[in-house]
Backbone as JSON Lines, residues from 0, in Angstrom:
{"i":0,"aa":"X","n":[84.62,76.98,104.34],"ca":[84.86,78.42,104.18],"c":[84.24,78.92,102.88]}
{"i":1,"aa":"X","n":[83.56,80.04,102.94],"ca":[82.94,80.58,101.73],"c":[84.01,81.18,100.81]}
{"i":2,"aa":"X","n":[83.75,81.14,99.51],"ca":[84.72,81.68,98.54],"c":[85.01,83.16,98.77]}
{"i":3,"aa":"X","n":[83.99,83.9,99.23],"ca":[84.2,85.33,99.46],"c":[85.21,85.53,100.6]}
{"i":4,"aa":"X","n":[85.09,84.71,101.65],"ca":[86.01,84.85,102.77],"c":[87.42,84.45,102.34]}
{"i":5,"aa":"X","n":[87.48,83.39,101.51],"ca":[88.79,82.93,101.04],"c":[89.5,84.04,100.27]}
{"i":6,"aa":"X","n":[88.74,84.76,99.46],"ca":[89.33,85.86,98.68],"c":[89.83,86.94,99.62]}
{"i":7,"aa":"X","n":[89.06,87.21,100.66],"ca":[89.46,88.26,101.61],"c":[90.75,87.84,102.32]}
{"i":8,"aa":"X","n":[90.79,86.59,102.74],"ca":[91.99,86.1,103.44],"c":[93.18,86.13,102.5]}
{"i":9,"aa":"X","n":[92.95,85.74,101.24],"ca":[94.04,85.73,100.25],"c":[94.59,87.15,100.07]}
{"i":10,"aa":"X","n":[93.7,88.11,99.95],"ca":[94.13,89.5,99.76],"c":[94.93,89.96,100.98]}
{"i":11,"aa":"X","n":[94.47,89.59,102.17],"ca":[95.17,89.99,103.4],"c":[96.56,89.35,103.43]}
{"i":12,"aa":"X","n":[96.62,88.07,103.04],"ca":[97.91,87.39,103.06],"c":[98.86,88.03,102.06]}
{"i":13,"aa":"X","n":[98.32,88.39,100.9],"ca":[99.16,89.03,99.88],"c":[99.71,90.35,100.41]}
{"i":14,"aa":"X","n":[98.87,91.11,101.1],"ca":[99.3,92.38,101.67],"c":[100.39,92.13,102.71]}
{"i":15,"aa":"X","n":[100.17,91.13,103.56],"ca":[101.15,90.82,104.6],"c":[102.48,90.42,103.97]}
{"i":16,"aa":"X","n":[102.41,89.62,102.92],"ca":[103.65,89.18,102.25],"c":[104.39,90.38,101.69]}
{"i":17,"aa":"X","n":[103.64,91.32,101.09],"ca":[104.28,92.51,100.54],"c":[104.97,93.3,101.64]}
{"i":18,"aa":"X","n":[104.35,93.32,102.82],"ca":[104.94,94.07,103.93],"c":[106.16,93.34,104.5]}
{"i":19,"aa":"X","n":[106.07,92.01,104.55],"ca":[107.17,91.23,105.14],"c":[108.38,91.17,104.23]}
{"i":20,"aa":"X","n":[108.14,91.04,102.92],"ca":[109.27,90.91,102.0],"c":[109.9,92.28,101.76]}
């Protein structure tokens, strides 16, 4: 996985966590 994609996925996961919590 490219680092750019990893950052995108990380940002999405962070957003999802904010929504779930």
